[in-house]
C-alpha positions as CSV (number, residue, x, y, z in Angstrom):
1,X,0.0,0.0,0.0
2,X,1.3,3.4,-1.0
3,X,0.4,6.2,1.5
4,X,-0.1,9.8,0.5
5,X,3.2,11.6,-0.1
6,X,3.2,15.3,1.0
7,X,5.9,17.8,0.0
8,X,7.6,20.3,2.3
9,X,5.7,23.6,2.7
10,X,7.2,26.0,0.1
11,X,7.3,29.7,1.0
12,X,6.8,32.0,-2.0
13,X,8.3,35.5,-2.1
14,X,6.6,38.3,-3.9
15,X,9.0,39.9,-6.3
16,X,8.7,42.6,-9.0
17,X,7.4,46.1,-9.2
18,X,4.2,48.1,-9.8
19,X,4.1,47.0,-13.4
20,X,4.4,43.2,-12.6
21,X,4.8,41.4,-9.3
22,X,4.2,37.7,-8.5
23,X,4.6,34.9,-6.1
24,X,5.8,32.0,-8.2
25,X,5.5,28.3,-7.7
26,X,7.3,25.8,-10.0
27,X,7.4,22.0,-10.1
28,X,11.2,21.8,-9.3
29,X,10.4,22.5,-5.6
30,X,7.9,19.6,-5.1
31,X,9.7,16.4,-6.1
32,X,7.3,15.6,-8.9
33,X,4.2,16.0,-6.7
34,X,3.0,19.1,-8.7
35,X,2.4,16.9,-11.8
36,X,0.3,17.6,-14.0
37,X,1.0,21.2,-13.0
38,X,4.1,22.8,-14.3
39,X,3.7,25.7,-12.0
40,X,1.6,28.8,-11.3
41,X,1.9,32.6,-10.6
42,X,-0.1,34.6,-8.1
43,X,0.3,37.9,-9.8
44,X,-0.6,41.6,-10.0
45,X,0.2,43.8,-13.1
46,X,-0.7,47.1,-14.6
47,X,0.7,46.9,-18.1
48,X,1.4,44.5,-21.0
49,X,4.6,43.1,-19.5
50,X,5.2,40.1,-21.7
51,X,3.8,41.0,-25.1
52,X,2.8,38.3,-27.7
53,X,4.6,35.1,-26.9
54,X,4.3,31.4,-27.9
55,X,2.9,28.4,-26.0
56,X,2.9,24.8,-27.1
57,X,2.2,21.4,-25.4
58,X,0.6,22.9,-22.3
59,X,-2.2,25.2,-21.1
60,X,-2.0,28.7,-19.7
61,X,-5.1,29.1,-17.4
62,X,-5.8,32.7,-16.2
63,X,-8.2,33.2,-13.3
64,X,-9.0,36.7,-12.0
65,X,-9.9,37.5,-8.4
66,X,-13.0,39.7,-7.8
67,X,-10.9,42.7,-6.9
68,X,-9.1,42.6,-10.3
69,X,-9.5,44.9,-13.3
70,X,-10.3,43.6,-16.7
71,X,-7.8,41.5,-18.7
72,X,-7.8,41.4,-22.5
73,X,-6.9,38.1,-24.1
74,X,-5.8,37.7,-27.7
75,X,-4.4,34.6,-29.5
76,X,-3.5,33.5,-33.0
77,X,-6.4,31.1,-33.2
78,X,-8.6,34.2,-33.4
79,X,-9.6,34.6,-29.7
80,X,-10.4,38.2,-28.7
81,X,-12.1,38.4,-25.3
82,X,-12.1,40.4,-22.1
83,X,-11.6,38.3,-19.0
84,X,-13.8,39.8,-16.3
85,X,-13.2,39.7,-12.5
86,X,-13.9,36.3,-11.1
87,X,-13.8,34.6,-14.5
88,X,-11.3,32.2,-16.2
89,X,-9.6,32.0,-19.6
90,X,-8.1,28.6,-20.6
91,X,-5.6,28.7,-23.5
92,X,-4.9,25.1,-24.5
93,X,-1.8,25.5,-26.7
94,X,-1.7,22.1,-28.4
95,X,0.9,22.1,-31.2
96,X,1.4,25.9,-30.8
97,X,-0.3,29.3,-30.4
98,X,0.8,32.9,-29.9
99,X,-0.9,34.5,-27.0
100,X,-1.0,37.8,-25.2
101,X,-3.0,39.3,-22.2
102,X,-3.0,42.9,-21.0
103,X,-5.1,45.2,-18.7
104,X,-7.9,47.3,-20.1
105,X,-7.7,50.1,-19.8
106,X,-3.9,50.3,-19.7
107,X,-2.7,51.0,-16.1
108,X,-5.6,49.3,-14.3
109,X,-4.6,46.7,-11.7
110,X,-5.1,43.0,-12.7
111,X,-5.0,40.5,-9.9
112,X,-5.1,36.8,-10.4
113,X,-3.6,33.4,-10.8
114,X,-2.0,32.0,-14.0
115,X,-1.7,28.2,-13.9
116,X,0.6,26.3,-16.3
117,X,-0.8,22.8,-16.9
118,X,1.0,20.0,-18.8
119,X,-0.8,18.2,-21.7
120,X,-0.4,14.5,-22.2
121,X,2.3,13.7,-24.8
122,X,-0.2,11.9,-27.0
123,X,-2.2,15.2,-27.4
124,X,0.5,17.8,-27.8
125,X,0.2,17.9,-31.6
126,X,-3.5,18.6,-31.7
127,X,-4.8,22.1,-32.8
128,X,-5.1,24.7,-30.0
129,X,-8.3,25.6,-28.2
130,X,-9.5,28.6,-26.1
131,X,-12.2,28.4,-23.5
132,X,-13.7,31.3,-21.4
133,X,-15.7,30.4,-18.3
134,X,-17.7,33.3,-16.9
135,X,-17.8,33.7,-13.1
136,X,-21.6,33.4,-13.3
137,X,-21.2,29.8,-14.6
138,X,-19.0,28.7,-11.7
139,X,-21.2,27.0,-9.0
140,X,-20.7,28.0,-5.3
141,X,-21.3,25.8,-2.3
142,X,-21.5,27.3,1.2
143,X,-21.6,24.9,4.2
144,X,-20.7,25.4,7.9
145,X,-18.5,28.4,7.4
146,X,-16.7,27.2,4.2
147,X,-17.5,28.7,0.9
148,X,-16.2,26.9,-2.2
149,X,-16.3,28.3,-5.8
150,X,-15.9,25.5,-8.3
151,X,-13.9,27.3,-11.0
152,X,-13.5,24.0,-12.9
153,X,-14.0,20.3,-12.0
154,X,-15.8,19.2,-8.8
155,X,-16.0,18.9,-5.1
156,X,-17.9,16.3,-3.1
157,X,-20.9,18.6,-3.0
158,X,-21.0,20.3,-6.4
159,X,-19.6,20.1,-9.9
160,X,-18.9,22.6,-12.6
161,X,-20.4,21.1,-15.8
162,X,-18.2,23.0,-18.2
163,X,-16.1,20.6,-20.3
164,X,-12.4,21.7,-20.2
165,X,-9.6,20.7,-22.5
166,X,-7.9,18.7,-19.7
167,X,-9.4,17.5,-16.4
168,X,-8.5,20.0,-13.6
169,X,-10.2,20.6,-10.3
170,X,-9.7,24.3,-9.5
171,X,-11.3,25.4,-6.2
172,X,-11.4,28.9,-4.7
173,X,-12.1,28.3,-1.0
174,X,-12.8,30.7,1.9
175,X,-13.1,29.4,5.4
176,X,-14.1,31.1,8.6
177,X,-11.9,30.6,11.7
178,X,-12.4,27.2,13.4
179,X,-14.3,25.8,10.4
180,X,-13.1,23.2,7.9
181,X,-13.4,22.0,4.3
182,X,-12.9,18.4,3.2
183,X,-11.9,17.3,-0.3
184,X,-11.6,13.7,-1.6
185,X,-8.5,13.2,-3.7
186,X,-9.0,10.4,-6.3
187,X,-6.4,7.6,-6.7
188,X,-3.6,8.7,-9.1
189,X,-4.4,12.4,-8.7
190,X,-2.3,15.1,-7.0
191,X,-3.5,18.1,-5.1
192,X,-1.7,21.5,-4.7
193,X,-2.7,23.8,-1.9
194,X,-1.9,27.5,-2.0
195,X,-2.7,30.0,0.7
196,X,-3.8,33.3,-0.9
197,X,-4.3,35.0,2.5
198,X,-4.7,33.9,6.1
199,X,-3.7,30.8,8.1
200,X,-4.9,27.2,7.9
201,X,-4.0,23.7,8.9
202,X,-3.7,21.1,6.1
203,X,-4.1,17.5,7.3
204,X,-4.6,13.9,6.1
205,X,-5.1,10.8,8.2
206,X,-1.4,10.7,9.3
207,X,-0.1,14.3,9.8
208,X,-0.9,18.0,9.7
209,X,0.9,21.1,8.4
210,X,0.4,24.7,9.4
211,X,0.3,27.0,6.3
212,X,0.2,30.8,6.0
213,X,-0.1,33.5,3.3
214,X,2.0,32.7,0.2
215,X,2.8,29.1,1.2
216,X,2.1,26.1,-1.0
217,X,2.4,22.3,-0.7
218,X,1.6,19.4,-2.9
219,X,0.4,15.8,-2.2
220,X,-0.1,12.7,-4.2
221,X,1.1,9.2,-5.2
222,X,-1.4,7.4,-3.0
223,X,-2.9,4.1,-4.3
224,X,-6.3,4.9,-2.7
225,X,-8.8,7.7,-2.4
226,X,-7.5,10.2,0.2
227,X,-9.5,12.7,2.3
228,X,-7.8,16.1,2.7
229,X,-8.9,18.4,5.5
230,X,-8.3,22.2,5.5
231,X,-9.1,23.9,8.8
232,X,-9.0,27.7,9.2
233,X,-7.0,29.2,12.0
234,X,-8.0,32.7,10.9
235,X,-10.1,33.9,8.0
236,X,-8.4,32.1,5.1
237,X,-8.5,32.0,1.3
238,X,-7.1,28.9,-0.4
239,X,-6.7,27.8,-4.0
240,X,-6.8,24.0,-4.4
241,X,-5.6,22.6,-7.8
242,X,-5.9,18.9,-8.6
243,X,-5.3,16.7,-11.6
244,X,-4.2,13.3,-12.6
245,X,-0.5,12.9,-12.7
246,X,1.0,12.2,-16.2
247,X,4.4,11.0,-15.2
248,X,5.9,12.0,-18.5
249,X,9.1,13.9,-19.3
250,X,8.9,17.5,-20.4
251,X,11.3,19.1,-23.0
252,X,10.8,22.8,-22.5
253,X,11.9,26.2,-23.7
254,X,10.1,29.3,-22.4
255,X,6.4,28.5,-22.3
256,X,6.7,25.5,-24.6
257,X,6.5,22.0,-23.0
258,X,6.8,19.2,-25.5
259,X,7.3,15.4,-25.3
260,X,10.6,15.1,-27.1
261,X,13.5,17.2,-28.3
262,X,12.3,16.8,-31.9
263,X,8.8,18.1,-31.0
264,X,10.3,21.1,-29.1
265,X,12.5,21.9,-32.1
266,X,9.5,21.8,-34.4
267,X,7.5,24.1,-32.1
268,X,10.4,26.6,-32.0
269,X,10.7,26.7,-35.7
270,X,6.9,26.9,-36.2
271,X,6.9,30.0,-34.0
272,X,10.0,31.6,-35.6
273,X,8.7,31.0,-39.2
274,X,5.2,32.3,-38.4
275,X,3.3,29.0,-38.7
276,X,1.7,29.5,-35.3
277,X,0.4,32.9,-36.5
278,X,1.2,36.0,-34.6
279,X,-0.1,39.3,-33.1
280,X,1.0,42.4,-34.9
281,X,1.4,45.6,-32.7
282,X,1.2,49.0,-34.4
283,X,1.1,51.8,-31.8
284,X,-1.8,50.9,-29.5
285,X,-3.5,48.6,-32.1
286,X,-3.0,44.8,-31.9
287,X,-4.0,42.7,-34.9
288,X,-4.4,38.9,-34.9
289,X,-2.7,37.1,-37.8
290,X,-4.1,33.6,-37.9
291,X,-2.0,30.5,-37.9
292,X,-1.4,28.8,-41.2
């Protein structure tokens, strides 16, 4: 029998400036327990920091908190949409896409999470997809001092029916002091816990961990269903991200994550030679040029 493995608690550090600041979590710190996540950023920005850039073989999932400004999303598959506060934009890159996001109007503060999710090697050469999920389409469950917004996926009490390109449970949880939330982790899945603000105790059947603002841990590799318990010490806001581990190697460059060196080389050349399409910027005007 394989018991649940739990990583060390990782303390993020906010770095950057008024234009862009983030607390960053990457898989290198979690001994493989973040899989299928590559990582995520808890960010704030006020300008178009990154400009148009390529993705391949993975997803960039942007979720805005309620106190955020609006965030414009453009990509070379033709997507042109404003991400509203509390909503999510899922850019599934497949074999390759050029993508950019920026605040509207320029200078407004955008506050959210961007999650980088690996795609199974067998699907990395499929065409890209883009999915917007409005906050109004995210069910909310409130019980005994715990409020859970099901951004994607499901909890024991409620499911979000939206079909996503890959299976990901994404929960935005707030808990009152002394109250708790339970989540059942399926066999073969991992769970990543991130404390947005406040203090909580994370526990399974064997051990507990105290976690505070900006800290993250990951758990997985159990051969049975596991019940995870989150108990609030103070008012706390928690992001829980969970998916089925892929256990596959990643060959990466920037925001491209492919299944082999050959695939990565192809993705790089596709971007450099314009086959992914691109986004032309002339002054303040951005024009989508579709992939060929």
